[in-house]
C-alpha positions as CSV (number, residue, x, y, z in Angstrom):
1,M,125.0,103.8,72.8
2,V,124.8,106.3,75.7
3,D,125.1,105.1,79.1
4,W,121.7,104.2,81.0
5,A,121.3,105.4,84.7
6,Y,118.7,105.2,87.1
7,R,119.2,105.3,90.9
8,R,121.4,102.4,91.9
9,F,122.0,100.9,88.2
10,R,124.4,101.9,85.4
11,F,124.7,100.1,82.0
12,D,126.8,101.0,78.9
13,G,125.8,98.2,76.7
14,D,128.6,95.7,78.2
15,I,128.6,95.9,81.9
16,L,125.8,96.5,84.3
17,Q,126.7,97.9,87.6
18,V,124.5,98.1,90.8
19,D,125.6,100.2,93.5
20,G,128.9,100.6,91.8
21,R,129.7,97.1,91.5
22,D,129.7,95.0,88.3
23,V,126.9,92.4,88.0
24,S,127.2,89.0,86.0
25,V,124.7,89.1,83.2
26,T,124.1,86.3,81.0
27,P,124.4,87.0,77.1
28,K,120.8,86.9,76.1
29,V,119.7,89.0,79.3
30,R,122.4,91.6,78.4
31,A,121.2,91.7,74.8
32,L,117.6,92.0,75.9
33,L,118.4,94.9,78.2
34,T,120.7,96.7,75.4
35,L,117.7,96.7,73.0
36,L,115.2,98.1,75.5
37,V,117.8,100.8,76.8
38,E,118.0,101.9,73.1
39,A,114.3,101.9,72.8
40,R,114.6,104.6,75.4
41,G,111.3,103.9,77.3
42,K,109.3,102.9,74.0
43,M,107.9,99.2,74.0
44,V,109.9,96.7,72.2
45,S,107.7,93.8,70.6
46,K,108.2,90.3,71.1
47,E,108.9,90.1,67.4
48,E,111.9,92.3,68.1
49,I,113.2,90.7,70.9
50,A,113.0,87.4,69.2
51,A,114.8,88.6,66.2
52,A,117.6,90.7,68.2
53,V,118.3,88.0,71.2
54,W,117.7,84.7,69.4
55,P,118.8,85.5,65.8
56,H,118.3,82.8,63.1
57,E,116.3,80.7,65.9
58,N,112.8,79.8,66.2
59,V,112.1,80.9,69.9
60,S,109.0,80.5,71.9
61,D,107.0,83.1,73.9
62,E,107.9,81.2,77.2
63,S,111.9,81.7,76.3
64,I,111.2,85.4,75.9
65,T,109.2,85.6,79.0
66,R,111.8,83.6,81.0
67,C,114.6,86.1,79.8
68,A,112.6,89.1,81.0
69,H,111.7,87.7,84.3
70,Q,115.6,87.1,84.6
71,L,116.2,90.7,83.9
72,R,113.2,92.0,86.0
73,K,114.6,90.1,89.0
74,L,118.1,91.5,88.3
75,L,116.9,94.9,88.1
76,G,114.8,94.7,91.2
77,Q,117.3,93.0,93.4
78,G,117.0,94.2,97.0
79,T,114.1,96.3,96.3
80,N,110.4,96.1,95.4
81,E,110.8,98.2,92.1
82,D,109.7,97.0,89.1
83,L,111.9,98.9,86.3
84,L,110.9,96.6,83.4
85,K,107.2,96.7,82.5
86,T,105.1,94.2,80.6
87,A,103.1,95.3,77.7
88,Y,100.9,92.2,78.0
89,G,100.7,90.0,74.9
90,R,102.8,92.4,72.9
91,G,106.3,93.2,74.6
92,Y,108.1,95.1,77.1
93,Y,109.8,98.5,78.0
94,L,111.8,99.9,80.7
95,A,109.7,102.1,83.2
96,S,112.2,105.1,83.2
97,H,114.6,106.3,80.4
98,L,117.0,108.6,82.3
99,F,120.0,108.0,80.1
100,G,123.1,109.8,81.8
101,G,123.9,113.1,80.3
102,D,121.6,112.4,77.1
103,I,118.3,112.8,79.0
104,G,117.1,115.0,76.1
105,F,114.2,116.9,77.9
106,G,113.9,119.6,75.3
107,D,110.4,120.3,76.1
108,D,108.0,120.2,78.9
109,G,106.0,117.3,77.5
110,A,108.9,114.9,77.7
111,M,109.6,115.9,81.2
112,T,105.9,115.5,82.3
113,D,105.9,112.0,80.7
114,A,109.1,111.1,82.5
115,L,107.6,112.3,85.9
116,V,104.5,110.5,85.4
117,R,106.5,107.2,84.7
118,A,108.6,107.8,88.0
119,A,105.3,108.4,89.8
120,Y,104.1,105.1,88.9
121,E,107.4,103.3,89.6
122,V,107.6,104.7,93.0
123,A,104.0,103.6,93.8
124,T,104.9,100.1,93.1
125,I,106.7,100.1,96.4
126,P,104.4,98.8,99.2
127,S,104.5,101.7,101.6
128,A,102.3,104.8,102.7
129,R,105.6,107.0,102.3
130,A,105.9,105.7,98.8
131,V,102.4,106.8,97.7
132,E,103.1,110.3,99.4
133,V,106.2,110.5,97.3
134,A,104.6,109.4,94.1
135,L,101.8,112.3,94.6
136,K,104.5,114.9,95.3
137,V,106.2,113.9,91.6
138,L,103.0,114.3,90.2
139,E,102.2,117.6,91.8
140,F,105.6,118.8,90.5
141,A,104.6,117.5,87.2
142,A,101.4,119.8,87.2
143,S,103.7,122.6,88.0
144,V,105.8,121.7,84.8
145,Q,102.9,121.6,82.5
146,P,99.7,122.5,84.1
147,K,97.5,122.2,81.2
148,A,98.5,118.6,80.6
149,N,96.1,115.7,81.6
150,R,98.5,112.9,82.1
151,H,99.3,113.6,85.7
152,F,95.6,114.0,86.7
153,A,94.7,110.5,85.4
154,A,97.7,109.1,87.0
155,S,96.9,110.9,90.4
156,G,93.4,109.2,90.5
157,H,94.8,105.7,89.5
158,I,97.5,105.9,92.1
159,I,95.2,107.0,94.9
160,T,92.5,104.5,93.9
161,S,95.2,101.5,93.7
162,Q,96.7,102.2,97.1
163,I,93.1,102.5,98.9
164,L,92.7,99.2,97.5
165,R,96.0,97.9,98.7
166,G,95.6,99.5,102.0
167,Y,98.4,101.9,102.1
168,V,95.9,105.2,102.0
169,E,92.8,105.5,104.3
170,P,89.9,106.4,102.0
171,V,88.7,109.6,104.0
172,A,92.2,110.9,103.7
173,A,92.5,109.6,100.1
174,I,89.2,111.4,99.2
175,A,90.3,114.6,100.6
176,R,93.6,114.5,98.6
177,M,91.5,113.8,95.6
178,G,89.5,116.8,96.3
179,K,92.7,119.2,96.4
180,I,93.9,117.7,93.1
181,I,90.7,118.3,91.5
182,E,90.6,122.0,92.8
183,A,94.3,122.5,91.2
184,A,93.2,121.0,88.1
185,L,90.4,123.1,87.6
186,D,92.0,126.2,87.9
187,A,94.5,125.1,85.0
188,T,92.4,122.9,82.8
189,P,88.5,123.5,83.7
190,E,87.4,121.6,80.5
191,N,89.7,118.7,81.1
192,A,88.0,115.3,80.5
193,D,90.5,113.4,82.8
194,V,89.4,115.9,85.7
195,L,86.0,115.2,85.1
196,A,86.5,111.5,85.4
197,L,88.2,111.9,88.8
198,R,85.5,114.4,89.9
199,G,82.9,111.6,89.2
200,W,84.9,108.9,90.8
201,R,85.3,111.2,94.0
202,E,81.6,112.1,94.0
203,A,80.5,108.2,93.7
204,L,82.8,107.4,96.6
205,L,81.1,110.2,98.7
206,G,77.6,108.4,98.1
207,R,76.7,110.8,95.1
208,V,76.6,107.8,92.7
209,A,74.0,109.0,90.0
210,L,76.1,112.3,89.7
211,G,79.3,110.5,89.6
212,R,78.3,108.0,86.9
213,D,77.3,110.9,84.8
214,M,80.3,112.8,85.2
215,I,82.4,109.6,84.2
216,D,80.3,109.0,81.1
217,R,80.7,112.4,79.9
218,A,84.4,112.4,80.5
219,I,84.7,109.0,78.4
220,E,82.5,110.6,75.6
221,S,84.8,113.7,75.9
222,G,88.1,111.3,75.3
223,A,89.5,111.0,78.8
224,H,92.7,109.3,78.5
225,G,93.6,105.4,79.6
226,Q,91.6,102.7,81.4
227,S,91.0,104.7,84.6
228,P,87.8,106.1,83.5
229,I,86.2,102.8,82.5
230,F,87.6,101.3,85.5
231,Y,85.6,103.7,87.7
232,R,82.4,103.1,85.5
233,V,82.6,99.4,85.9
234,W,83.2,99.4,89.5
235,L,80.1,101.7,89.8
236,L,78.1,99.3,87.6
237,V,79.0,96.4,90.1
238,G,77.9,98.7,92.9
239,A,74.5,99.1,91.2
240,R,74.2,95.1,91.1
241,Q,74.8,95.2,87.3
242,L,77.7,92.6,87.5
243,D,77.0,91.0,84.1
244,R,76.8,94.4,82.3
245,A,80.3,95.3,84.0
246,L,81.9,92.2,82.7
247,K,80.5,93.1,79.0
248,E,82.1,96.5,79.5
249,I,85.6,95.2,80.2
250,D,85.1,92.8,77.4
251,R,84.6,95.3,75.2
252,T,87.4,97.5,76.4
253,L,89.9,94.7,76.4
254,R,89.0,93.3,73.0
255,D,92.1,94.6,71.4
256,D,94.3,94.1,74.0
257,P,93.3,91.3,76.6
258,H,96.1,91.6,79.1
259,A,96.3,95.4,79.4
260,G,95.9,97.7,82.2
261,P,94.2,97.5,85.7
262,L,90.9,96.2,83.7
263,S,92.4,92.9,83.2
264,S,92.9,92.4,86.8
265,L,89.3,93.5,87.9
266,R,88.0,91.1,85.1
267,V,89.6,88.2,87.0
268,W,88.1,89.3,90.2
269,L,84.9,90.0,88.9
270,T,84.6,86.5,86.8
271,C,85.4,85.0,90.3
272,C,82.6,87.1,92.0
273,A,80.4,85.8,89.2
274,G,80.9,82.3,90.5
275,R,83.1,81.2,87.7
276,Y,86.2,80.2,90.0
277,D,87.6,77.6,87.1
278,H,87.5,80.4,84.6
279,A,88.7,83.0,87.0
280,D,91.7,80.7,88.0
281,R,92.5,80.0,84.2
282,M,92.8,83.7,83.4
283,A,95.1,84.3,86.3
284,A,97.2,81.1,85.6
285,A,97.6,82.7,82.0
286,A,98.6,86.3,83.3
287,L,101.2,84.5,85.6
288,K,102.7,82.8,82.5
289,L,103.3,86.4,81.1
290,R,104.2,88.0,84.4
291,P,105.5,85.1,87.1
292,D,105.7,87.7,89.9
293,S,102.4,89.1,89.8
294,V,101.3,89.1,93.5
295,Y,97.8,90.1,92.5
296,M,97.1,87.1,90.1
297,L,98.8,84.7,92.7
298,N,96.3,86.1,95.3
299,M,93.7,85.7,92.7
300,R,94.6,81.8,92.4
301,S,94.5,81.5,96.1
302,V,91.0,83.0,96.6
303,C,89.6,80.6,93.8
304,A,91.3,77.5,95.2
305,S,89.9,78.6,98.7
306,L,86.3,79.1,97.3
307,D,86.7,75.8,95.5
308,E,87.7,73.9,98.8
309,R,91.3,73.2,97.4
310,H,92.9,74.8,100.7
311,D,96.4,73.4,100.4
312,E,96.7,75.0,96.8
313,A,95.3,78.3,98.1
314,I,97.9,78.5,100.8
315,A,100.7,77.7,98.5
316,F,99.5,80.2,96.0
317,A,99.1,83.0,98.7
318,R,102.6,82.0,100.3
319,R,104.3,82.4,96.8
320,A,102.7,86.1,96.9
321,V,104.1,86.8,100.4
322,N,107.5,85.5,99.6
323,L,107.7,88.0,96.3
324,L,106.4,90.9,98.6
325,P,106.9,90.2,102.3
326,V,105.1,93.4,103.3
327,D,102.4,93.5,101.0
328,I,99.1,93.9,102.8
329,Q,96.8,92.4,100.2
330,S,99.1,89.2,100.1
331,L,99.4,88.7,103.8
332,S,95.8,89.1,104.1
333,S,94.8,86.7,101.3
334,L,97.2,84.0,103.2
335,S,95.3,84.7,106.2
336,Y,91.8,84.1,104.7
337,A,93.5,81.0,103.0
338,F,94.5,79.7,106.4
339,A,91.1,80.4,107.9
340,R,89.3,78.6,105.4
341,A,91.6,75.6,105.9
342,G,90.8,75.7,109.6
343,R,94.0,76.9,110.8
344,L,92.9,79.8,112.7
345,E,95.8,80.7,114.6
346,A,98.2,81.0,111.7
347,S,95.2,83.1,110.1
348,R,95.2,85.6,113.1
349,S,99.1,85.7,113.0
350,R,99.1,86.7,109.5
351,L,96.2,89.2,109.8
352,A,98.0,90.9,112.6
353,E,101.0,91.0,110.5
354,A,99.0,92.6,107.7
355,M,97.2,95.1,109.8
356,A,100.8,96.2,111.2
357,H,101.7,97.3,107.7
358,G,98.8,99.3,106.8
359,R,95.0,99.3,106.6
360,V,93.4,95.9,105.2
361,S,90.6,97.0,102.8
362,A,86.8,96.7,104.2
363,S,85.7,93.7,102.4
364,Q,89.1,91.9,102.8
365,L,89.0,92.3,106.4
366,A,85.3,91.2,106.6
367,A,86.3,88.1,104.4
368,V,89.0,87.1,106.9
369,K,86.7,87.6,110.2
370,L,83.8,85.7,108.4
371,A,86.4,82.7,107.7
372,L,87.5,83.0,111.2
373,G,83.7,82.6,112.1
374,D,82.9,85.9,113.5
375,R,79.9,87.1,111.4
376,E,79.3,90.3,113.4
377,A,82.9,91.3,113.3
378,A,82.7,91.1,109.5
379,K,79.4,92.8,109.3
380,A,81.1,95.5,111.5
381,E,83.9,95.9,109.1
382,L,81.6,96.3,106.0
383,R,79.7,99.0,107.8
384,R,83.1,100.7,108.7
385,G,84.0,100.5,105.1
386,R,80.7,102.2,104.1
387,R,81.0,105.0,106.5
388,E,84.8,105.5,105.3
389,H,83.6,105.3,101.6
390,C,85.9,102.2,100.9
391,P,85.4,101.5,97.4
392,T,85.6,97.7,98.3
393,A,82.2,98.0,100.6
394,L,80.5,99.4,97.4
395,I,81.1,96.2,95.7
396,A,80.9,93.7,98.5
397,W,77.5,92.3,97.8
398,C,79.2,90.1,94.9
399,D,82.2,89.0,96.8
400,R,81.7,85.3,96.9
401,R,83.8,85.2,100.3
402,L,80.9,87.2,101.9
403,A,78.0,85.5,100.3
404,P,76.6,84.5,103.7
405,L,76.1,88.1,104.6
406,F,74.1,89.0,101.4
407,D,70.8,87.8,99.9
408,R,71.5,87.5,96.3
């Protein structure tokens, strides 16, 4: 096999090196890494993993998950990068397939695919600088293959996710979307992914009906991935059609119940519907597949807080912070859990820490303020969010943490 090299890592099928030093790898983890490297970025199914890593053995999904978790920790040591990706319920794949001198970019399409994957990898790093670098990578992808659609869809998804995580200000992000759309229209004026991104931007700017129409047309025209569905679901919730939004997610995820951002949104909206136990069970199931998912840990924390299980809520949020110490969502979730438990000074300390790393989203900050007993400050944060076109302000009406501020 060819060597696999990516940033700090090198693997030749026998020895794994990190920063030029050999790293001890157990035989099963080495076998899994070899299988994934040879797949060159393509998904390897759980059945294939079981046959290659545990030949002649009956192996459980839990054993495969543990092995993958060990490899993920090994490849991510000392960083916040996630080079091993999960195809939920199906298998695993490496997030990059840069293989020594055998990269094989024989055409622009292969390079564009690799650049889009690299952008997603960089965007997982919790910092505003990482978001900027990811978008620069996508701009380069657009220059390599202007008429492709993958980089347009990726740009919208990365910008939206980083608004929600707090690493991009909504106003600046929407302006950035405008520049991406303008460049895209010059290259591919009929592109469905561009139309979906245009619709999302229009909706965030308050032109919701126009935005929904664009997104619907984009989906009918074959826009790629789950981002357009994500946008449509978000706008359905904004229109106070929560049940319809959940049905839309269920239809989309019927074939793959754990795939993509929609599965995360489903957990949150199930919590918003007041079904805390159901949302908690879904988050717990997701954590069995991906034990280091800070989002699902934060979801379990919120569900526990709303269910008055305050010690559990604090424990879940602490686990998330331990995994990503500078993650704004995790720090603010821990702040909320402390406030609900009556530990106000601890809550204020964690909130200050979160705000030092970036911008807490409007509804998240409002929830913490309300839990701290400052109703007027909570209402002011939601007003600010609406002025700045924060997506979370659009659906704050169904956030159970903010229920005292809304007439349902």
